[in-house]
C-alpha positions, 0 to 999 in steps of 0.5 A: 340319708345323712345323720347329724347329731346336734347338741344344744338343739333346743337353743336358737342355733340348734332350732334353725340348724335342725330345720335347715338340715331337715330341709336338706334330707338329713335325719337329725338327732338332738341332745337336750338336757333333762329339765322339770320345765318343758323347754322345746318351744323353739323346735315344737313345730318340727318335733310334733309334725308326723311327717318330720318326727321320724327324721327328728329324734331327741335324746337326753344328754349333757356335755358334762356326762362322758358316758352319755356322750360316748353311748349316744355317738355309738348308738346313733353313728352320726355322719356329722356332729354340731356341738352348739351346746354351752353355758352361753351367757357371758355375764352369767359365766362370771357367776358360774365360772366352774360350770362354764368351764366344765361344759364349754371347755371340757364338753368339747374334749369329751366329744372329741375323745368319744370320737377317737375312742370309738374309732370313728375318726374317719367317719364323723365330721365335727363342728365346734361352735366358737365365738367372737368373744375369743377376741375380747380386748381386740388386737385389731379391727376387724377381727379375722382368723389370724387375729390374736385372741384375748378373751375377757370372760370365763365364757371366752376363756372356756371357749378358747380351750374348746377352739384349741382342743378342736385344732389339736385333735384335728392335727393330732389324729386327722379328725375332720374337726372345724371351728366356726368363729361366729360373731353375734347372731340374733333372731326372734328365737333369741333368749330373753336375757340377751341384750338384743331380745331384752331391747326388743321385748322391752320396747314392745312392752313400752308401746303396748303400755305394759312397761315404762322403761328398760334397764341395760348395761354398757350402751356404748358396746359395739357389735357385729349383729347378723341373723342366726338363720344365715349363720347355720347355713355357714356351719353346714358349709364348714362341715362339707369342706373336703379339708377341715379348717376354721372360719369367721362368720360375721357381717362386717357391720359395726353398730352400738347398743344405742344404734340397735335401739335407734333402729328399732325405735324407727319402726315405731316412728319414734326417735330417742335423745340421749342425755347424761353419761356413764351410769347416769345416761338415759334415753328419752323419747322425743315425742313424749319426753319419757325416759325409756332407757336407763343404765343399771350397773348390775349389767356391767361385766367385770371386764368389758368387751367394747368392740367386736366386728368380723372379717368374713373374707375367708368364708366368702372365698372358700365357702361361698358364704355371706350374710343374707339378712341386713340388721334392719330386717333382723330387727323388724322380724324380732319386733313383729314376732315379739308383738305377736307373742304378746298379743299385739298387732303389728300395726303398732309398727309405723315404718315398715 
């Protein structure tokens, strides 16, 4: 039985990856931060199942604690480590820049150093969760493994350190250490402060009569959105390669925040008309003339990333990986999950 150690196990990607690895027969060890609030909702279904729990084990830990990381790796002796933990909210990274660097940059170094100091270089395969935010102010369209980086946030800069230190340890010490440069990936498990989930939950509240409008930032931002369920399979494939390398995982499809809203509204049998520009732009339901989308400059980033779309040719060729879920299906899943979580009926959706 292979053993995997996953940081960020209570997050969206950690939950999907844990379930996928368990289905493959792994013993999964997850690291979670200590909190006064219970934050295991995404993994409760596998943690509480008696038949699964013996193969799914949680440990307390933190990317900022070197001794803790060293001890856990030494005790668990994992075959694979997936470093998914991070301060992952781009906007928040501008307000918590030092903490973001400490966890997202030096946290990677702490794991690599632990592997080296424990003399486990030949025993452990390491996966680092990189991000499309590395590209920031994009230098070419679409972005591939060869595209120059230009991060535009403390989050992106910290992740850039994590990316290069992974490569440095691979080349310096012969580690099986790889980066997955993942473009935006969403799911019903996405955190409420991320724009996709904020849109989904907001629209459901509007159509349940619980809310009047949603306040958002840059409506013109364009992203490459895929399903986290598909992307964790790519992570696993990366780690299984004979030789470590770095891979873009993406869908190659570019849509704006406005387009995301329009696709979601179509499931309600509604359309939106856009009026105004900049901070004065609003989205109006055509059926009722109700303003449901407003722009709030508080959600603008100090340095915006306008466009991200990935070229996953290398992953398709070398890993045999490609996304399985279309954006429309992803949005449908998120809407259905949100409606159920709020006590509504999926009959609220007209075009399914």
